[in-house]
N, C-alpha and C positions, 0 to 999 in steps of 0.2 A: 348473776345479768352483769351485764358489761356496762361501763360504762360509756358513754360518747365522746367522740373525739371532738374537740374546739375546732373551729376553721372560721375562715375570714375570708372576704373578698376584695380583691386588689384593685387599684383604678383602673385597670385593662379590661377589670371582669372577669378573670382568673381566681375561681376559690382555688384556695391552698388551706392546707391545716396547722394548726397551732392559733397561737395570739398573735395579735398585730401590735407591732412594737410602738412605743409611747417614749418617743423621745425626750429625754430633758429639757424643761425649758432653756434658753442659752445654748445647749449641747450643740455643736455641728451633726449634722447629719453624718452617716456611718456608711461608707457603701463599699458594698464588698469584691473582694478582688477577685475570690474564687470564679473560673471560668464553668456556665451550663456544661452538662453534658453534651459532647459532641454527637452529630446524626450519624446514625451507621447505616450505611445502605450497602447492601449485598454486592459481596465479590469485591468492595471497593475500602479504602483506609477511611479511617471516622474522617468527618469535615468541619473542620476546626470553628470556631463559634467567631459570629461574625458582627454578634451584639454593638452599636454603635455605627455600626459602617452608614447608614441608611439603604442596606440593601437589600430587596429580599433574596432565598434560596430557591431557586424552582427545581420542586421535583418532578421529574418526569415519570409515568405509569408503571416503568420498569423498576425504577429504582435508581436508575443514575442521576445524579446533578448535573446539570448542563449549563449552568450562569457562566457565564463566561469571566463574571468577576469574581469568582472564588481565588480565597490564598489558602493557599498549599505550604507548606514549612520543610525547606530542603535543610542541607546540612548545617547552612549556616542559621536555621532560622527563620528567614526571609524567602519570598520569592513568589511568584505567581504561578499557577498549574497552566502550560501550554504557552508562557511567553518565550517566544523567542530570540534567539540570542545569534549573536554574530561572530563567526570563529576569524582566526588574524585570516585567514586565506577569502574571507567575505562571503561565506556560506552562512545562510541560515540553521541555526541549531536549534533545536527541541528538546526537549526533556528526553529520558529513558521512557515515557510514555507513548511518544511517537514511532514508528519505525523508519528507519533510514535504507532505503534500497541505492544499491549500488549501479551502476551503467550493466544495460539488458541481462539485470539479475529476474528473469522470469522463473524464475526454478524449474527449467524448461530442460530435461533430461532427456538423454537419448541422442542429438543432432552430433555433438561433439565424437559421441563414440561410433557413430556408424562411419566418421570420417576415417578414425584409426584404423577398425575397421577393414574399410578400403584398403588401403594402406598394407595392411596388413595379408589381406587376401592375394595381393597383387605379387608381392615378396615373395610368401608363400609357394605361391602358384608357378612364379619362373622356377624358383630353384626346385620343386617338384618336379615340374614339368621336364627343366634341362637334365636331371638326376635319371630320370626315366628315359629320354630322349636318348643318353649317353648307356644307360642300360640295353635298352630295346634294338636304339635304332634305328626306331622307325619315324617318322615327320610326322606321322597322324595325329601321335601324340602330344605331340606341339601343339597339333591345330585344335585339338580336342580341348586340352587346358587352357589357351587363349581366348577360344570360345566361351567357354566357362568364366572365365574373367570376365572379359568384357559384358557378360549379360552380370553379372554382379557389380560390376561396377557404374551399371549403367541406374541399377536398382537405386543404388548405393546416392547416384549421385541425384538422381529422380527425386529420392526422400530429404536430402538436405537442402534440396532446393524449395521443395512445397508442404514440408512438415507442418512448415508453422500456421502455412495458409489451411492444411489439410485441418488442424489443430481448432482454427478457429471455424473453422464450418463446423467441427463437431462438437464446440462449445453452446454456436448456436444453436443445431436442431437439437440438442439435449431438452427431455421435455423439465418442463416449468412444474414444483412441487407446492403445495400448501402447507405454511405452518399450524392450520388447524389442527391437521390431523398427523404430524411428523411426532415420531416418538424419538425419546432421547437417544444418542448416537446414530441418529437414523443420516444417511450424507442424502443432502437436498440439493436443488436451485431453486434460488426464490431469487422473482424478479420485482422490484417496485421502487418506490421516489426515497431517495437517501435522503438525511439529516445529518446533523452535525451531533456529535458528542460533547464532552468537557473541554475539546482541545480544536477549536476550528483550525484549517490549515489556511496561507496566503502562497498564491504564486509567485513566482521568485521576481519576475521580470514584466509582466503587467500586473501584479497587486493584485489576483484576483483573489475576494475575500470570500467565507464562509465555504472551504473546499473539504471535501473529504482524505483528498488525494489530490499529490500536487507533483510534477516532473519538469523540468526544466533544464536542458542539455544543451551544449553546444559543441556543434563537429565541424571539423577543420579537413581541408583539402591537402592530402599530401602530390605535391610536385614531384618527382625524379628526386633528388640529391637534396631536394629543400627540407630543413630538418625540423620536424614537429614534437613537442613535449607528446608523444603519446606513445605505450611501451605497445611491440608489435604490430605496429603500423604498417600495412603493405605502402609502396609507392601508387601513384596515381588512384588511391581511394578515400574514403571519407572513414575520420577516425571522431570520439569522441573525448575531448578534452578535458571536460567541465559536466558533472553532473549532478544534479542535486533531485532527490527522488524522496517522498515521503507519502506515510499513509497511518490514519488514526484510526480510534476505536469512533465508529458510527450507527448512525442505527438504519434501518430498510423496512419500511413498511410493505408487507404481501400486498400485492394488486390484487389476487384474490381470495385471501381471507378476509384480508383489513387489519391482522396483526401484523405487531412492530416486534422487530427485535433487535438486540445488539449485536453488533459486529465486531468481535474480538480481531481486530489486523493492528492493533498497536501493541506498545508494549513487546518488539524485536521478533511477531510473529512473522512465521513465514507466507507470506504474499507473492501470486503472481498478476500485477496489472495487465489486462490487454487495451490500453486506453489509448485511442489513435492522435497523436499529435500533430499540432500545425505549427508551420513554418510562421514566425512571427520576425525572421531577421534572416535576409540573404544575400551576401557579401558576395558579388562576383569580380571579372576580371573589369569588367563593363562599368560595372556599378559599385564604385569606391569611396559612395561617403557614407560616412558611417553619424548617425544620430548622436547628439548630445546623450540621450537616456543610455544606449547602447555603450557608448563609451563609459559610463559610469557605472553598467553595469562593469564591465570589463578590470575597469580602476579598481572599484571595491574587494575583485577575488585576484588583483595581480596578473590580468592575464593579459597578453601583448595584444597590441591594436595594430601592428604590422602592416605590410603586404600581403597578406594572405586570404583565401578565400574561405570565408565561414558562414556557417548555418547556423539559426539558434531556433531549436524547436521547443514548445511548450503546450504540455496536456495538463488536465486537471478533471476531476469528479466533483462538480459544483454540485453547495445543497440545494436539493428539489431536484436532480438528475433522476433521473430510471437508469439503475442500475441490474444486472444481474449477478447473486453472489451464489458461489457453491463451495459447500464446507460441512460443516458435523455441527447438529441439533443440540444444543448443550441446555439442561433445566436446572436450576438451582435457586432455589428461596423462591419459586415465582417470576423469577427472571428467566426471560428465553431469550438463548444466546445462537451465536453461529461463531463456529470456531475452526481452526484449522482441521485439515484430517490428519490423524497419525501417518498413514499409510499415503505413497504417491497415487493422484488417480491417471488410469490408463485409458487411450483412447480404441486400446484394441486394435486388430490390424484391418484396414481396411482394401481389401482386395479388390472391390471395382476401382479402386481411383491408386492402386498400388504403392500403397502407403503401410511402411512397418509402427508397429506401437509406439506410442509416445506418451511421456510420464512428466505430470505436472505436480509438481510438488507445492503443496499451504492453500489458501483458499484464492480462490481464483476471483477475481472482479473482471467485468465486462461491461463498457458501456459503448454503446455505438452512436450516441449523440455527438450532435457534431458540436465544438468546441464556441461555436458562433452560435449557437443555437439557443433561444428565449428557455429558461427552465421554470418549473413552477414555484410560487414562491411559498415559503412555507415558514 
């Protein structure tokens, strides 16, 4: 017959096993320095104990801790998760948990390939036409070859000019799915309201807080032989001289089923954001007045503010916005996630539009809301 294990009640009402400690009169109280067992979350690292910080850790239904006051131990043993830093160029630098996207890095495949194909076909067609003309000595062959080349060039140029617009139309027409009936590994499009994960982002210029995606880009117009620090920038055109794009993990609530999923857009994931940017600063020949705020923004990044035509655009997805996410469903330890697909998504041939297939790699984020529109408070 087993013996009963003694137990006692602490001052906070919690029952623990063992006998209570009875300090000897006159002896100082003994404080333990051993930290409690860290909280283990699904798919995440253990969260260090915050005893004594006076702040509560908030656990979401999906298991991800979303408190902004979480202390994370880095290489030096200190630091805060998601606290942005600044590099020597003045750009905001997040940790490895935030994905940094380059300029025009939407993982859109096929556009540059069609341009190269067009020039290859032109050269090959002219060589073949000239060779056949010399051998056969009939001008009709040259006419046929030139006609075929013209048709091919028209199709390729049409696709180069309308491919992105056609892709946006395809993404908009793609039907929505429900998370409730989605199985593991299924490619879905989920539309709903987004909320920040453990690392909220902030836009660079307007300082819009609580965002899941931010983008700030400075464009400069090159005139004639005027020098501009943009590689491969043609004359009399706009080129991006500074780009800051970031995206982190966030939540999306399915508008159909009400379920919420964690979108794994951080940690270097491939993401294709299609978010319309708004022009916040426009410097022209006639309008040369630079606001102190814009001058400070340029100075922080060691960018010149001399006689240049500049345009600053900024876009973001703020918490509470309605967003569509296209990716693959993953279920792990009762955590519902949407991750980037392993294969690029194809639009297929759209013959009625005269468009050839376009391929997009990674998570697809689309937001049609205006940057100035009010979003739902969350």
